[in-house]
C-alpha positions in Angstrom: 201.1 -3.6 137.2 200.4 -4.3 133.4 204.1 -3.8 132.8 204.9 -6.3 135.4 203.2 -9.0 133.3 204.9 -7.7 130.2 208.3 -8.3 131.8 207.0 -11.8 133.0 206.1 -12.6 129.4 209.5 -11.3 128.1 211.3 -13.6 130.4 209.3 -16.5 129.3 209.6 -15.9 125.5 205.8 -14.8 125.3 206.4 -11.3 124.2 207.0 -9.7 120.8 207.8 -6.0 120.5 207.0 -4.3 117.3 208.6 -1.0 116.9 207.8 -0.4 113.2 205.2 2.3 113.3 201.8 0.6 112.3 198.4 2.1 111.9 195.6 2.0 114.5 193.5 1.5 111.3 193.4 -2.0 110.4 197.1 -2.5 110.4 197.7 -3.3 114.1 194.6 -5.4 114.7 195.1 -7.4 111.4 198.6 -8.4 112.5 197.2 -9.4 115.9 194.6 -11.3 114.3 197.0 -13.6 112.2 199.3 -13.9 115.3 196.5 -15.3 117.5 195.8 -18.0 114.7 199.2 -19.7 114.9 199.2 -23.1 116.5 200.5 -22.1 119.8 198.3 -19.1 119.9 201.4 -16.9 118.9 202.8 -14.2 121.3 201.6 -11.2 123.1 202.3 -8.3 120.8 203.4 -4.7 122.0 203.3 -2.2 119.3 205.4 0.7 120.6 204.7 3.2 117.7 201.2 3.2 116.8 200.2 6.0 114.3 196.9 7.3 112.6 198.2 7.6 108.9 194.9 9.5 108.0 195.6 12.2 110.5 199.3 12.1 110.3 199.4 11.5 113.9 201.9 9.5 116.3 200.7 8.2 119.7 203.2 7.8 122.7 200.9 5.2 124.3 201.8 1.6 123.4 199.2 -0.8 122.2 199.0 -4.4 123.7 197.3 -7.2 121.9 197.0 -11.1 122.3 197.3 -10.9 125.9 195.6 -14.0 126.8 196.3 -15.8 123.6 198.3 -18.9 124.6 198.0 -21.4 127.4 201.4 -20.2 128.7 200.3 -16.7 129.1 197.1 -17.7 130.8 199.2 -19.8 133.3 201.4 -16.6 133.9 198.6 -14.4 134.3 196.6 -16.8 136.9 199.4 -18.4 138.6 197.4 -21.5 138.8 195.4 -23.8 136.6 191.6 -23.8 136.0 191.1 -27.1 137.8 192.8 -25.5 140.9 190.6 -22.7 141.0 187.7 -24.8 140.3 188.6 -27.0 143.1 188.7 -24.1 145.6 185.2 -23.0 144.2 184.0 -26.5 144.8 185.5 -26.5 148.4 183.6 -23.3 149.0 180.4 -24.7 147.6 180.7 -27.7 149.7 181.6 -25.8 152.8 179.9 -27.0 156.0 180.5 -25.3 159.6 183.2 -27.1 161.7 181.6 -29.6 164.2 184.6 -29.3 166.6 188.0 -27.5 167.2 189.9 -30.1 165.1 187.7 -29.3 162.1 188.0 -25.7 162.9 191.6 -25.5 162.6 191.3 -27.8 159.5 189.0 -25.3 157.7 190.4 -22.0 159.2 192.8 -21.4 156.1 189.7 -21.9 153.7 187.6 -19.5 155.9 190.6 -17.1 156.0 190.8 -16.8 152.2 187.3 -15.4 151.9 188.5 -12.2 153.7 190.3 -11.4 150.4 186.8 -11.2 148.2 185.7 -7.9 149.2 187.6 -5.2 147.6 189.3 -2.5 149.7 188.9 1.2 149.0 192.2 3.3 149.3 191.4 6.6 150.8 193.3 9.9 151.0 195.9 9.3 148.3 195.8 10.1 144.7 195.9 6.8 142.6 198.6 6.3 139.8 195.9 6.3 137.2 195.4 10.1 138.1 198.9 11.3 137.2 197.5 12.8 134.1 193.9 14.3 134.1 191.9 15.7 131.2 188.6 17.1 131.9 186.2 19.5 130.3 187.3 20.9 126.9 190.6 18.8 127.2 188.8 15.5 127.0 189.5 13.8 124.0 189.3 10.2 123.0 191.2 10.6 119.8 194.5 10.9 122.1 194.2 7.2 122.8 195.2 4.6 120.2 191.7 3.2 119.7 191.7 0.7 116.9 189.5 -0.1 114.0 189.7 -3.7 113.4 187.7 -4.3 110.3 187.1 -2.3 107.1 183.3 -2.3 107.4 183.3 -1.3 111.3 181.4 1.9 111.8 184.2 3.5 113.9 187.1 2.8 116.1 186.1 0.6 119.1 187.5 -0.1 122.4 187.5 -3.8 122.9 189.2 -4.5 126.2 187.7 -2.2 128.4 186.7 -2.8 132.0 183.1 -1.3 132.4 182.4 -0.4 136.0 178.7 0.4 136.9 176.6 0.3 140.0 173.1 0.0 140.9 170.8 3.0 141.6 171.1 2.8 145.3 174.8 1.7 145.1 174.2 -1.6 146.8 175.2 -3.6 143.8 178.3 -3.1 141.7 179.3 -4.8 138.3 182.4 -5.2 136.4 181.7 -6.1 132.6 183.4 -6.4 129.3 181.8 -5.3 126.1 182.7 -3.1 123.1 182.5 0.6 123.1 182.2 2.5 119.9 183.7 6.1 119.5 181.3 8.7 118.2 183.3 11.7 118.7 186.0 13.0 121.1 183.7 12.8 124.2 181.1 10.3 123.4 181.0 6.5 123.5 178.4 4.0 122.6 177.9 1.2 125.2 177.1 -2.1 123.6 175.7 -3.9 126.7 173.2 -6.5 125.7 169.8 -7.0 127.3 171.0 -9.8 129.8 174.2 -7.7 131.0 174.0 -6.3 134.5 174.8 -2.9 133.3 171.6 -3.1 131.2 169.7 -3.9 134.4 171.2 -1.0 136.3 170.5 1.3 133.3 166.7 0.6 133.6 166.7 1.6 137.3 168.4 5.0 136.3 165.9 5.2 133.4 162.9 4.6 135.8 164.2 7.2 138.3 165.0 9.9 135.5 168.6 10.0 136.7 172.0 10.1 135.0 173.9 6.7 135.3 177.8 6.9 136.2 180.0 4.6 134.1 183.8 4.2 134.2 185.9 2.3 131.8 189.3 1.1 133.1 192.0 -0.1 130.6 195.1 -2.2 131.9 196.2 -3.0 135.4 196.2 -6.6 136.3 195.1 -8.6 133.3 192.8 -10.8 135.8 190.5 -7.6 136.0 189.8 -8.1 132.3 188.9 -11.7 132.5 186.9 -11.3 135.5 184.7 -8.6 133.5 183.7 -11.6 131.1 183.1 -14.0 133.8 179.7 -15.6 134.1 178.6 -14.7 137.5 175.1 -14.5 138.9 173.2 -11.3 138.8 174.3 -8.9 141.8 177.7 -10.6 142.4 180.5 -8.1 142.0 183.2 -9.6 139.6 186.2 -7.9 141.8 185.1 -10.5 144.4 186.2 -13.3 142.3 189.3 -11.4 141.6 190.2 -11.5 145.3 189.0 -15.1 145.5 191.5 -16.1 142.8 194.3 -13.9 143.7 193.8 -14.5 147.3 194.3 -10.8 147.9 191.6 -7.9 147.9 191.4 -5.6 144.9 192.7 -2.3 145.8 190.2 0.2 144.5 190.2 4.0 144.4 187.4 6.5 143.6 187.3 8.1 140.1 188.0 11.8 139.5 184.5 13.0 138.2 182.0 10.4 139.2 181.4 8.4 142.5 182.5 4.8 141.1 185.8 3.2 142.2 188.1 1.2 140.1 191.3 -0.7 140.6 194.1 1.6 141.7 196.7 0.0 139.4 194.8 0.4 136.0 196.6 2.5 133.4 193.9 4.3 132.0 190.3 5.5 133.1 187.4 6.9 131.0 184.7 8.4 133.1 181.4 9.8 132.5 177.6 9.7 132.6 174.9 8.1 130.7 171.7 10.0 130.1 169.1 7.2 130.0 166.8 9.1 127.7 169.4 9.2 125.0 170.2 6.4 122.7 172.3 6.4 119.5 172.7 3.8 116.7 175.6 1.6 117.4 177.5 -0.6 114.9 178.2 -2.5 112.6 181.0 -4.2 114.3 182.8 -7.5 113.3 182.2 -9.5 116.4 183.4 -12.5 117.9 180.8 -14.6 115.7 183.1 -13.8 112.8 180.4 -11.8 111.3 179.2 -8.1 111.4 176.5 -7.3 113.9 173.7 -5.0 113.1 173.1 -1.5 113.6 171.0 -1.1 116.8 170.2 1.6 119.2 172.5 1.6 122.5 173.1 4.1 125.5 175.6 7.0 125.1 178.4 7.6 127.5 179.3 11.3 127.8 182.9 11.5 128.9 183.6 13.8 131.8 187.3 12.9 132.3 190.0 10.9 131.0 192.8 10.1 133.6 195.9 7.8 133.2 199.4 7.0 134.4 202.5 9.0 133.1 203.4 5.7 130.9 200.2 4.0 130.3 199.7 0.8 128.1 196.5 0.6 126.0 195.3 -3.2 125.8 193.1 -4.3 123.0 191.7 -7.4 121.5 190.7 -8.7 118.1 187.4 -10.6 117.6 186.3 -12.2 114.5 186.5 -15.8 112.9 188.1 -18.3 115.1 190.5 -19.3 116.6 191.4 -16.2 118.6 192.5 -15.1 121.8 189.0 -15.7 123.4 189.5 -19.4 122.8 192.1 -19.4 125.7 189.9 -17.1 127.7 186.8 -19.3 127.2 188.6 -22.6 128.1 189.6 -21.3 131.5 186.1 -20.0 132.1 184.7 -23.6 131.5 187.1 -25.2 134.0 186.5 -22.6 136.6 182.7 -22.5 136.6 182.1 -26.2 136.3 181.6 -26.6 139.8 178.9 -23.9 140.0 177.0 -25.4 136.8 177.0 -28.7 138.5 175.0 -27.5 141.4 172.1 -26.5 139.1 172.6 -29.4 136.8 172.7 -32.8 138.7 174.4 -35.5 136.9 176.7 -33.1 134.8 180.2 -34.5 134.8 181.9 -32.1 132.4 181.3 -29.7 129.5 183.1 -28.3 126.4 182.4 -25.3 124.3 184.7 -25.4 121.1 185.8 -22.2 119.9 184.7 -22.8 116.3 181.3 -23.1 117.7 181.7 -19.7 118.8 181.1 -21.0 122.4 177.4 -20.4 122.8 176.5 -21.8 119.4 177.7 -25.3 120.5 178.1 -27.0 123.7 179.0 -30.8 124.5 178.3 -32.1 127.9 179.1 -35.4 129.6 176.4 -36.5 131.9 175.8 -39.7 134.2 172.2 -40.3 133.4 170.2 -41.9 136.2 166.7 -42.3 134.7 164.7 -42.0 131.3 164.9 -38.5 130.3 167.6 -37.3 132.6 169.7 -35.9 129.7 166.8 -34.0 128.2 165.9 -32.7 131.6 169.5 -31.4 131.8 169.2 -29.7 128.5 166.4 -27.7 129.7 168.5 -26.8 132.8 171.1 -25.6 130.7 168.7 -23.4 128.8 167.5 -21.9 131.8 170.6 -21.0 133.9 172.4 -17.7 133.3 174.5 -17.4 130.2 173.8 -21.0 129.5 170.4 -20.0 128.3 172.0 -18.6 125.3 173.3 -22.1 124.2 171.7 -22.7 120.8 173.0 -26.4 120.1 173.5 -29.1 123.0 175.0 -32.4 122.4 174.9 -34.6 125.6 177.0 -37.8 125.8 177.2 -40.6 128.5 179.9 -40.9 131.2 181.5 -43.6 129.0 182.1 -41.1 126.4 185.8 -40.3 125.0 187.6 -37.1 125.9 186.3 -34.1 124.2 189.9 -33.5 122.8 189.5 -36.7 120.8 187.5 -35.3 118.1 187.4 -38.4 116.0 186.5 -40.8 118.7 184.0 -38.5 120.2 182.3 -38.0 116.7 182.0 -41.8 116.4 180.3 -42.0 119.7 177.7 -39.5 119.1 176.9 -40.9 115.5 176.8 -44.5 116.5 174.0 -43.4 119.2 172.3 -40.8 117.0 168.6 -41.0 116.5 166.0 -38.4 115.1 163.7 -39.7 118.0 166.2 -38.4 120.6 166.3 -34.8 119.3 164.8 -32.0 121.3 164.0 -28.9 119.0 163.0 -26.0 121.2 163.1 -22.3 121.4 164.2 -19.4 123.9 166.5 -16.5 124.4 169.8 -16.3 122.3 172.6 -14.1 122.3 172.0 -10.6 120.9 174.9 -11.3 118.6 172.9 -14.2 116.8 172.1 -13.5 113.3 170.6 -16.6 112.2 167.2 -16.6 114.0 164.1 -14.8 112.5 163.8 -12.5 115.7 166.4 -10.3 117.7 167.8 -12.4 120.5 165.0 -15.1 120.4 165.4 -18.3 118.4 165.3 -22.1 118.0 167.5 -24.5 119.9 168.6 -28.2 119.1 169.3 -30.8 121.9 171.0 -34.3 120.8 170.7 -37.0 123.3 173.5 -39.3 122.5 173.4 -40.9 126.0 171.3 -43.9 124.7 172.8 -47.2 123.7 174.4 -48.0 120.4 171.9 -47.8 117.4 171.8 -50.4 114.8 173.4 -49.4 111.5 170.4 -49.3 108.9 172.2 -47.1 106.3 173.6 -48.1 103.0 176.9 -46.7 102.3 177.2 -45.2 98.9 180.5 -43.9 97.0 180.5 -40.1 97.3 180.4 -39.7 93.4 177.5 -42.1 93.1 175.6 -40.3 95.9 176.3 -37.0 94.3 174.9 -37.9 90.9 171.9 -39.4 92.9 171.2 -36.2 94.7 171.8 -34.1 91.4 169.0 -36.1 89.7 166.5 -34.8 92.4 168.0 -31.4 93.0 170.2 -29.9 90.3 171.1 -27.1 92.4 173.6 -29.7 94.2 177.2 -29.0 93.1 179.3 -31.1 95.4 179.1 -33.2 98.5 181.6 -34.7 101.0 181.0 -37.5 103.5 182.3 -37.6 107.2 182.5 -40.5 109.5 181.3 -43.2 106.9 182.2 -46.0 109.3 179.8 -44.8 112.0 176.1 -45.8 112.2 175.1 -42.5 111.0 177.2 -41.0 108.4 177.5 -37.3 107.8 177.2 -35.8 104.5 178.0 -32.1 103.7 176.2 -30.8 100.4 177.6 -27.6 98.6 174.5 -26.2 97.0 173.9 -23.1 94.7 170.4 -21.7 95.8 168.5 -19.6 93.5 164.9 -18.6 94.1 163.8 -21.6 96.2 164.7 -22.4 99.6 166.6 -25.6 100.6 163.7 -27.1 102.6 161.5 -26.5 99.7 164.0 -28.6 97.4 163.9 -31.3 99.9 160.4 -32.2 98.7 162.0 -33.5 95.4 164.1 -36.1 97.4 163.8 -39.7 96.1 162.8 -42.0 99.1 165.5 -44.6 98.0 168.2 -41.9 98.6 167.2 -41.7 102.3 168.4 -45.0 103.0 172.0 -43.6 102.3 171.8 -40.4 104.4 172.0 -40.2 108.0 172.6 -36.3 108.8 172.7 -34.0 105.8 174.2 -30.5 106.0 173.6 -28.1 103.1 175.9 -25.1 102.8 176.6 -22.5 100.1 179.0 -23.9 97.5 180.9 -20.8 96.8 181.6 -19.9 100.4 182.8 -23.4 101.8 185.4 -25.8 101.4 183.7 -29.0 102.4 187.2 -30.7 103.3 187.6 -28.1 105.9 185.5 -29.5 108.9 186.8 -26.7 111.3 185.3 -23.8 109.3 182.3 -25.9 108.4 181.5 -26.2 112.0 181.9 -22.5 112.4 179.6 -21.8 109.7 177.1 -24.5 110.4 176.6 -23.4 114.0 176.4 -19.7 113.1 173.9 -20.1 110.3 171.0 -22.4 111.5 167.9 -21.9 113.7 166.7 -25.0 114.8 163.1 -24.1 114.6 163.2 -23.1 111.0 166.1 -25.0 109.3 165.7 -28.6 110.5 163.7 -31.3 108.5 163.4 -35.1 109.6 162.4 -37.3 106.7 162.1 -41.0 107.9 165.3 -41.6 109.9 167.4 -38.8 108.1 168.1 -35.3 109.5 168.5 -32.5 106.9 170.0 -29.3 108.1 169.9 -26.2 106.0 173.1 -24.0 107.0 173.0 -21.7 103.9 172.7 -18.0 104.2 169.1 -17.0 104.5 166.9 -14.6 102.8 163.1 -13.8 102.0 162.9 -17.1 100.3 163.6 -18.7 103.6 161.1 -16.8 105.7 163.8 -14.6 106.9 163.3 -11.0 106.8 166.3 -9.5 108.7 169.5 -8.3 106.9 171.7 -11.4 106.5 175.1 -10.1 107.8 178.6 -10.0 106.1 181.5 -11.9 107.4 184.5 -10.5 108.9 187.9 -10.6 106.7 191.1 -9.1 106.4 191.8 -6.4 104.0 194.2 -7.8 101.0 196.0 -4.6 100.8 196.7 -4.3 104.4 198.2 -7.7 104.5 200.4 -6.8 101.5 201.6 -3.7 103.4 202.4 -5.6 106.5 204.4 -8.0 104.4 206.3 -5.2 102.7 207.1 -3.8 106.2 208.6 -7.0 107.3 206.4 -7.6 110.3 204.8 -10.8 109.2 206.2 -13.8 111.0 205.1 -17.4 110.5 202.1 -16.6 108.4 201.8 -19.3 105.6 199.4 -19.5 102.6 198.1 -22.8 104.2 197.2 -20.9 107.4 195.3 -18.3 105.3 193.5 -21.0 103.5 192.6 -23.1 106.5 191.1 -20.0 108.3 189.4 -18.6 105.4 191.3 -15.3 105.5 191.3 -12.9 102.5 188.2 -14.8 101.2 187.7 -18.4 100.2 188.5 -19.6 96.5 187.1 -22.8 95.1 189.9 -25.2 93.9 189.6 -25.9 90.1 
């Protein structure tokens, strides 16, 4: 099945085949990382000759990357738009029993489609993914071309696995997608976070004192992989969503060494059992936030069998600083799940999670407010619903707001209505990958209500150089600044600062009252790490680096935000993580091999690849 999609990509000029032998350690993922950052998302990459240079080893299994990395490929995979799928979901949510025969026939096709949502188990046949079987002493994860993406990753990681689990009583099933660390030839670390269904099932097995079956499928229909990351309610099986979208049931078959079932057309299956009493340190790993996540204990899968087709394909993805392949996966998720979110957030018209806000770190929502406090009520609703509860920063705009794609107009709309009185600073559950909060998976949240009317401008605009000198008189640690949206009622000022032994919020005590009249919203960032004229990467860093309960300070009508790296001086006692970045020598190798295409110095600079250097 996966090969069919590759043929389709080839026909539509969406596939690049790389025959040059490249290393599974850094080289393959680095090339895919650069490809995904091209303006059109680049092409899917099929590496036909992956090698392990350290072990002097060749693999006969090709590696596929950047599978979802363009609007065109997403369209080819789904065969319909996100809006069309959302329309079907909304029709299902609004479904009412037919009142008469005429209505019955009108709704017959809609009802008939529901028969496809339940997976069908294929019995009494040997599935294709069991053409080759490794069991017992023959199990060896190192036979697979599992990639090491970043230099400081603890080990190779499987990054595009479909993880199949079920509840202790077998009544609930789940398909998830999360990283898997290779410990040795037959053990994997399972990075399922506290909010994942797999973790809920794991707790059931732990209480019962029983081992938990887990199967990891690779390949097959790409839609399986997307369904694995879909934010479905607890207990709803993701293969039901597959059947709803495809309008045909998923065909599943039993695994070789455990009782789970996986789609019969997948390429590779890694099967095993988890002893709930065994935990092992997992990480670090450079994740989709663009930072290395910390070392934490997670469950361990003991692999009992690896089965595969005769000619399998190994899919993988790269995560790190945006934009990457998850940009297109996330955009489709937004469209498809809008109707479901609207059912729990009355008045929600639309929402948008920009990829440089790392999705859960920043969300814009357009709402039709009906009464005082409606927008703030919806913010709390967001923070209490499923995966939306991990959103750190929510900006709500009115129904008259410009399109989310018109960043300039949207920014002016928000800043013309911005008022520190319309902020909500709260706290709650955060994504386990979040590093900025003082506590693991729990921290501050910010809500901005920009649904009110246009506010009167009462800021005195000053020349940037003049404003810089004025700030430096109060705070000598300030090095440079850049102003944005100076024509709005609330201009933004980004300040590059060189922190020493004092926190930014402590330095603010030195601010002259007069300067406040020229400052609307002020973001402090580390001078040496940021290009103040690069708003794309500034948004990435700012939304990653702040905890609203700790890093915000309001003085008069001015909002100050500390988006610098944190340490003990800031009341932060965790280890601040390092950023993901390409290894310069690896990029030089790729260039010498002649495999780099369309990678310019401008692109490297824009997305902070191979470090950031200040212009003299």
